[in-house]
NUVOMI-584581 format. One record per residue: z, x, y of N, C-alpha, C in turn. Coordinates in pm, whole numbers. Example, Ala and Ser with C-alpha at 12.3 -4.5 7.8 and 13.67 -1.06 7.14 Angstrom:
% residues 2
<node n_pz="780" n_px="1319" n_py="-569" ca_pz="780" ca_px="1230" ca_py="-450" c_pz="780" c_px="1320" c_py="-330"/>
<node n_pz="708" n_px="1285" n_py="-225" ca_pz="714" ca_px="1367" ca_py="-106" c_pz="787" c_px="1290" c_py="3"/>
***
This chain:
% residues 105
<node n_pz="928" n_px="20024" n_py="9747" ca_pz="1048" ca_px="19943" ca_py="9756" c_pz="1161" c_px="20016" c_py="9685"/>
<node n_pz="1272" n_px="20027" n_py="9753" ca_pz="1386" ca_px="20101" ca_py="9698" c_pz="1480" c_px="20004" c_py="9628"/>
<node n_pz="1501" n_px="20024" n_py="9499" ca_pz="1591" ca_px="19937" ca_py="9423" c_pz="1732" c_px="19995" c_py="9426"/>
<node n_pz="1828" n_px="19912" n_py="9468" ca_pz="1967" ca_px="19958" ca_py="9465" c_pz="2018" c_px="19943" c_py="9322"/>
<node n_pz="2069" n_px="20050" n_py="9266" ca_pz="2120" ca_px="20045" ca_py="9128" c_pz="2271" c_px="20039" c_py="9132"/>
<node n_pz="2323" n_px="19937" n_py="9069" ca_pz="2467" ca_px="19918" ca_py="9059" c_pz="2529" c_px="20041" c_py="8991"/>
<node n_pz="2636" n_px="20099" n_py="9049" ca_pz="2699" ca_px="20217" ca_py="8988" c_pz="2744" c_px="20193" c_py="8844"/>
<node n_pz="2773" n_px="20067" n_py="8812" ca_pz="2815" ca_px="20035" ca_py="8674" c_pz="2705" c_px="20067" c_py="8574"/>
<node n_pz="2580" n_px="20054" n_py="8617" ca_pz="2467" ca_px="20084" ca_py="8528" c_pz="2471" c_px="20230" c_py="8488"/>
<node n_pz="2494" n_px="20317" n_py="8588" ca_pz="2502" ca_px="20460" ca_py="8558" c_pz="2616" c_px="20490" c_py="8461"/>
<node n_pz="2728" n_px="20422" n_py="8479" ca_pz="2841" ca_px="20442" ca_py="8387" c_pz="2803" c_px="20401" c_py="8245"/>
<node n_pz="2736" n_px="20286" n_py="8234" ca_pz="2695" ca_px="20237" ca_py="8102" c_pz="2597" c_px="20336" c_py="8038"/>
<node n_pz="2499" n_px="20381" n_py="8118" ca_pz="2401" ca_px="20476" ca_py="8064" c_pz="2467" c_px="20607" c_py="8022"/>
<node n_pz="2566" n_px="20652" n_py="8100" ca_pz="2640" ca_px="20774" ca_py="8063" c_pz="2706" c_px="20758" c_py="7927"/>
<node n_pz="2767" n_px="20640" n_py="7905" ca_pz="2834" ca_px="20614" ca_py="7777" c_pz="2733" c_px="20612" c_py="7664"/>
<node n_pz="2620" n_px="20543" n_py="7687" ca_pz="2515" ca_px="20535" ca_py="7584" c_pz="2465" c_px="20675" c_py="7550"/>
<node n_pz="2433" n_px="20754" n_py="7654" ca_pz="2379" ca_px="20888" ca_py="7627" c_pz="2482" c_px="20979" c_py="7562"/>
<node n_pz="2610" n_px="20968" n_py="7599" ca_pz="2711" ca_px="21053" ca_py="7535" c_pz="2728" c_px="21011" c_py="7389"/>
<node n_pz="2717" n_px="20880" n_py="7363" ca_pz="2725" ca_px="20832" ca_py="7224" c_pz="2607" c_px="20884" c_py="7144"/>
<node n_pz="2489" n_px="20884" n_py="7206" ca_pz="2370" ca_px="20936" ca_py="7139" c_pz="2390" c_px="21083" c_py="7106"/>
<node n_pz="2444" n_px="21158" n_py="7203" ca_pz="2464" ca_px="21302" ca_py="7180" c_pz="2561" c_px="21326" c_py="7064"/>
<node n_pz="2671" n_px="21250" n_py="7062" ca_pz="2767" ca_px="21264" ca_py="6951" c_pz="2701" c_px="21225" c_py="6819"/>
<node n_pz="2628" n_px="21112" n_py="6820" ca_pz="2560" ca_px="21067" ca_py="6699" c_pz="2459" c_px="21171" c_py="6652"/>
<node n_pz="2388" n_px="21230" n_py="6748" ca_pz="2286" ca_px="21330" ca_py="6716" c_pz="2348" c_px="21448" c_py="6642"/>
<node n_pz="2458" n_px="21499" n_py="6695" ca_pz="2525" ca_px="21615" ca_py="6634" c_pz="2570" c_px="21581" c_py="6492"/>
<node n_pz="2629" n_px="21463" n_py="6475" ca_pz="2677" ca_px="21422" ca_py="6342" c_pz="2562" c_px="21404" c_py="6245"/>
<node n_pz="2454" n_px="21339" n_py="6291" ca_pz="2342" ca_px="21313" ca_py="6202" c_pz="2269" c_px="21442" c_py="6164"/>
<node n_pz="2249" n_px="21531" n_py="6260" ca_pz="2183" ca_px="21659" ca_py="6228" c_pz="2262" c_px="21733" c_py="6122"/>
<node n_pz="2394" n_px="21738" n_py="6139" ca_pz="2474" ca_px="21811" ca_py="6040" c_pz="2468" c_px="21740" c_py="5904"/>
<node n_pz="2458" n_px="21607" n_py="5905" ca_pz="2444" ca_px="21532" ca_py="5780" c_pz="2313" c_px="21565" c_py="5709"/>
<node n_pz="2204" n_px="21568" n_py="5785" ca_pz="2075" ca_px="21604" ca_py="5727" c_pz="2076" c_px="21748" c_py="5676"/>
<node n_pz="2141" n_px="21837" n_py="5752" ca_pz="2148" ca_px="21977" ca_py="5710" c_pz="2226" c_px="21989" c_py="5578"/>
<node n_pz="2329" n_px="21905" n_py="5562" ca_pz="2405" ca_px="21904" ca_py="5437" c_pz="2317" c_px="21861" c_py="5320"/>
<node n_pz="2212" n_px="21783" n_py="5350" ca_pz="2119" ca_px="21738" ca_py="5245" c_pz="2006" c_px="21839" c_py="5226"/>
<node n_pz="2026" n_px="21962" n_py="5275" ca_pz="1930" ca_px="22072" ca_py="5259" c_pz="1798" c_px="22047" c_py="5332"/>
<node n_pz="1805" n_px="21974" n_py="5445" ca_pz="1687" ca_px="21954" ca_py="5528" c_pz="1687" c_px="22067" c_py="5631"/>
<node n_pz="1570" n_px="22130" n_py="5654" ca_pz="1567" ca_px="22241" ca_py="5750" c_pz="1596" c_px="22190" c_py="5891"/>
<node n_pz="1632" n_px="22282" n_py="5980" ca_pz="1682" ca_px="22246" ca_py="6113" c_pz="1581" c_px="22165" c_py="6194"/>
<node n_pz="1454" n_px="22205" n_py="6190" ca_pz="1350" ca_px="22134" ca_py="6266" c_pz="1340" c_px="21989" c_py="6219"/>
<node n_pz="1331" n_px="21969" n_py="6089" ca_pz="1318" ca_px="21833" ca_py="6036" c_pz="1445" c_px="21752" c_py="6059"/>
<node n_pz="1559" n_px="21818" n_py="6049" ca_pz="1685" ca_px="21747" ca_py="6072" c_pz="1689" c_px="21692" c_py="6215"/>
<node n_pz="1647" n_px="21775" n_py="6312" ca_pz="1644" ca_px="21730" ca_py="6451" c_pz="1543" c_px="21618" c_py="6472"/>
<node n_pz="1426" n_px="21633" n_py="6413" ca_pz="1321" ca_px="21534" ca_py="6426" c_pz="1363" c_px="21400" c_py="6366"/>
<node n_pz="1414" n_px="21404" n_py="6245" ca_pz="1455" ca_px="21281" ca_py="6176" c_pz="1570" c_px="21213" c_py="6248"/>
<node n_pz="1661" n_px="21292" n_py="6302" ca_pz="1774" ca_px="21235" ca_py="6377" c_pz="1723" c_px="21167" c_py="6503"/>
<node n_pz="1632" n_px="21233" n_py="6574" ca_pz="1573" ca_px="21171" ca_py="6693" c_pz="1503" c_px="21041" c_py="6659"/>
<node n_pz="1431" n_px="21041" n_py="6550" ca_pz="1359" ca_px="20922" ca_py="6506" c_pz="1457" c_px="20810" c_py="6472"/>
<node n_pz="1560" n_px="20843" n_py="6399" ca_pz="1660" ca_px="20743" ca_py="6359" c_pz="1728" c_px="20683" c_py="6482"/>
<node n_pz="1774" n_px="20768" n_py="6574" ca_pz="1843" ca_px="20718" ca_py="6693" c_pz="1749" c_px="20636" c_py="6781"/>
<node n_pz="1624" n_px="20678" n_py="6791" ca_pz="1528" ca_px="20603" ca_py="6871" c_pz="1509" c_px="20464" c_py="6812"/>
<node n_pz="1494" n_px="20456" n_py="6681" ca_pz="1478" ca_px="20325" ca_py="6617" c_pz="1601" c_px="20238" c_py="6638"/>
<node n_pz="1719" n_px="20297" n_py="6632" ca_pz="1843" ca_px="20220" ca_py="6649" c_pz="1856" c_px="20173" c_py="6794"/>
<node n_pz="1844" n_px="20265" n_py="6889" ca_pz="1871" ca_px="20231" ca_py="7029" c_pz="1758" c_px="20152" c_py="7094"/>
<node n_pz="1638" n_px="20155" n_py="7037" ca_pz="1526" ca_px="20080" ca_py="7096" c_pz="1519" c_px="19939" c_py="7041"/>
<node n_pz="1593" n_px="19912" n_py="6937" ca_pz="1588" ca_px="19779" ca_py="6877" c_pz="1645" c_px="19678" c_py="6976"/>
<node n_pz="1572" n_px="19571" n_py="7001" ca_pz="1615" ca_px="19475" ca_py="7102" c_pz="1721" c_px="19380" c_py="7048"/>
<node n_pz="1740" n_px="19377" n_py="6919" ca_pz="1844" ca_px="19293" ca_py="6860" c_pz="1946" c_px="19384" c_py="6793"/>
<node n_pz="2062" n_px="19327" n_py="6764" ca_pz="2164" ca_px="19405" ca_py="6695" c_pz="2113" c_px="19435" c_py="6554"/>
<node n_pz="2127" n_px="19558" n_py="6515" ca_pz="2078" ca_px="19599" ca_py="6383" c_pz="2169" c_px="19543" c_py="6275"/>
<node n_pz="2107" n_px="19482" n_py="6174" ca_pz="2186" ca_px="19433" ca_py="6061" c_pz="2170" c_px="19529" c_py="5942"/>
<node n_pz="2239" n_px="19498" n_py="5834" ca_pz="2239" ca_px="19586" ca_py="5717" c_pz="2100" c_px="19611" c_py="5662"/>
<node n_pz="2017" n_px="19504" n_py="5659" ca_pz="1882" ca_px="19517" ca_py="5602" c_pz="1798" c_px="19614" c_py="5686"/>
<node n_pz="1811" n_px="19604" n_py="5819" ca_pz="1735" ca_px="19694" ca_py="5906" c_pz="1781" c_px="19838" c_py="5888"/>
<node n_pz="1911" n_px="19858" n_py="5873" ca_pz="1962" ca_px="19994" ca_py="5848" c_pz="1904" c_px="20048" c_py="5718"/>
<node n_pz="1899" n_px="19963" n_py="5616" ca_pz="1842" ca_px="20005" ca_py="5487" c_pz="1695" c_px="20042" c_py="5504"/>
<node n_pz="1621" n_px="19962" n_py="5584" ca_pz="1480" ca_px="19992" ca_py="5610" c_pz="1464" c_px="20128" c_py="5676"/>
<node n_pz="1552" n_px="20157" n_py="5772" ca_pz="1545" ca_px="20286" ca_py="5844" c_pz="1571" c_px="20401" c_py="5747"/>
<node n_pz="1671" n_px="20384" n_py="5662" ca_pz="1704" ca_px="20489" ca_py="5564" c_pz="1585" c_px="20510" c_py="5469"/>
<node n_pz="1525" n_px="20401" n_py="5422" ca_pz="1408" ca_px="20411" ca_py="5333" c_pz="1292" c_px="20480" c_py="5405"/>
<node n_pz="1275" n_px="20445" n_py="5532" ca_pz="1166" ca_px="20504" ca_py="5612" c_pz="1184" c_px="20655" c_py="5624"/>
<node n_pz="1306" n_px="20696" n_py="5654" ca_pz="1334" ca_px="20839" ca_py="5667" c_pz="1318" c_px="20909" c_py="5532"/>
<node n_pz="1361" n_px="20844" n_py="5425" ca_pz="1343" ca_px="20901" ca_py="5291" c_pz="1195" c_px="20921" c_py="5261"/>
<node n_pz="1112" n_px="20823" n_py="5301" ca_pz="968" ca_px="20835" ca_py="5274" c_pz="906" c_px="20950" c_py="5354"/>
<node n_pz="956" n_px="20972" n_py="5476" ca_pz="906" ca_px="21087" ca_py="5555" c_pz="941" c_px="21217" c_py="5483"/>
<node n_pz="1064" n_px="21226" n_py="5434" ca_pz="1105" ca_px="21346" ca_py="5362" c_pz="1021" c_px="21365" c_py="5236"/>
<node n_pz="1000" n_px="21255" n_py="5162" ca_pz="925" ca_px="21263" ca_py="5036" c_pz="779" c_px="21300" c_py="5059"/>
<node n_pz="720" n_px="21241" n_py="5165" ca_pz="576" ca_px="21260" ca_py="5188" c_pz="545" c_px="21374" c_py="5285"/>
<node n_pz="652" n_px="21432" n_py="5342" ca_pz="634" ca_px="21543" ca_py="5437" c_pz="543" c_px="21501" c_py="5553"/>
<node n_pz="561" n_px="21374" n_py="5599" ca_pz="472" ca_px="21315" ca_py="5700" c_pz="529" c_px="21333" c_py="5840"/>
<node n_pz="538" n_px="21459" n_py="5883" ca_pz="601" ca_px="21492" ca_py="6011" c_pz="518" c_px="21438" c_py="6129"/>
<node n_pz="384" n_px="21443" n_py="6118" ca_pz="300" ca_px="21396" ca_py="6230" c_pz="328" c_px="21249" c_py="6260"/>
<node n_pz="339" n_px="21167" n_py="6156" ca_pz="367" ca_px="21024" ca_py="6173" c_pz="504" c_px="21006" c_py="6237"/>
<node n_pz="600" n_px="21084" n_py="6196" ca_pz="735" ca_px="21075" ca_py="6250" c_pz="736" c_px="21109" c_py="6399"/>
<node n_pz="662" n_px="21213" n_py="6438" ca_pz="656" ca_px="21252" ca_py="6579" c_pz="591" c_px="21140" c_py="6661"/>
<node n_pz="484" n_px="21083" n_py="6609" ca_pz="415" ca_px="20974" ca_py="6679" c_pz="510" c_px="20855" c_py="6700"/>
<node n_pz="581" n_px="20816" n_py="6596" ca_pz="677" ca_px="20705" ca_py="6606" c_pz="788" c_px="20737" c_py="6705"/>
<node n_pz="832" n_px="20860" n_py="6704" ca_pz="941" ca_px="20901" ca_py="6794" c_pz="897" c_px="20886" c_py="6940"/>
<node n_pz="777" n_px="20933" n_py="6973" ca_pz="731" ca_px="20922" ca_py="7112" c_pz="710" c_px="20778" c_py="7153"/>
<node n_pz="656" n_px="20695" n_py="7063" ca_pz="638" ca_px="20552" ca_py="7094" c_pz="775" c_px="20490" c_py="7123"/>
<node n_pz="874" n_px="20523" n_py="7043" ca_pz="1008" ca_px="20469" ca_py="7062" c_pz="1070" c_px="20513" c_py="7193"/>
<node n_pz="1050" n_px="20639" n_py="7230" ca_pz="1107" ca_px="20691" ca_py="7355" c_pz="1044" c_px="20620" c_py="7475"/>
<node n_pz="913" n_px="20600" n_py="7472" ca_pz="846" ca_px="20529" ca_py="7582" c_pz="900" c_px="20388" c_py="7594"/>
<node n_pz="920" n_px="20321" n_py="7481" ca_pz="972" ca_px="20184" ca_py="7480" c_pz="1112" c_px="20181" c_py="7539"/>
<node n_pz="1193" n_px="20277" n_py="7501" ca_pz="1331" ca_px="20281" ca_py="7550" c_pz="1336" c_px="20305" c_py="7701"/>
<node n_pz="1255" n_px="20396" n_py="7751" ca_pz="1253" ca_px="20425" ca_py="7894" c_pz="1213" c_px="20301" c_py="7974"/>
<node n_pz="1115" n_px="20224" n_py="7925" ca_pz="1074" ca_px="20104" ca_py="7998" c_pz="1185" c_px="20000" c_py="7997"/>
<node n_pz="1260" n_px="19991" n_py="7887" ca_pz="1373" ca_px="19897" ca_py="7881" c_pz="1480" c_px="19934" c_py="7982"/>
<node n_pz="1511" n_px="20062" n_py="7994" ca_pz="1614" ca_px="20107" ca_py="8088" c_pz="1571" c_px="20077" c_py="8231"/>
<node n_pz="1441" n_px="20101" n_py="8261" ca_pz="1390" ca_px="20071" ca_py="8396" c_pz="1401" c_px="19922" c_py="8426"/>
<node n_pz="1368" n_px="19837" n_py="8328" ca_pz="1376" ca_px="19692" ca_py="8348" c_pz="1520" c_px="19649" c_py="8375"/>
<node n_pz="1614" n_px="19705" n_py="8301" ca_pz="1756" ca_px="19671" ca_py="8320" c_pz="1801" c_px="19713" c_py="8460"/>
<node n_pz="1764" n_px="19834" n_py="8501" ca_pz="1804" ca_px="19885" ca_py="8633" c_pz="1746" c_px="19798" c_py="8745"/>
<node n_pz="1620" n_px="19759" n_py="8732" ca_pz="1556" ca_px="19675" ca_py="8835" c_pz="1622" c_px="19538" c_py="8840"/>
<node n_pz="1655" n_px="19482" n_py="8723" ca_pz="1717" ca_px="19349" ca_py="8717" c_pz="1853" c_px="19348" c_py="8787"/>
<node n_pz="1925" n_px="19458" n_py="8777" ca_pz="2058" ca_px="19464" ca_py="8839" c_pz="2044" c_px="19499" c_py="8985"/>
***
């Protein structure tokens, strides 16, 4: 079955992805300023953005604080494997949400 996707959806997704790209660049440079190596800076930024964009509700201050604490704990514990696992789970969740939105429209 072929789903017709409203062109407005593509426009919205373009805006979201361009915002993510801008956010990614800013966050990576922020982590690099904190003396985080390039690989970890990219990984942590991906994790942070995934947690933000996959959240089904608007993020409030407490959730932002939780995310910052979570990222700090990854840095402190050097728990890169856990971060990668969380990142992939978040990406899968986000992709299914985008598909559901496209089908609904």
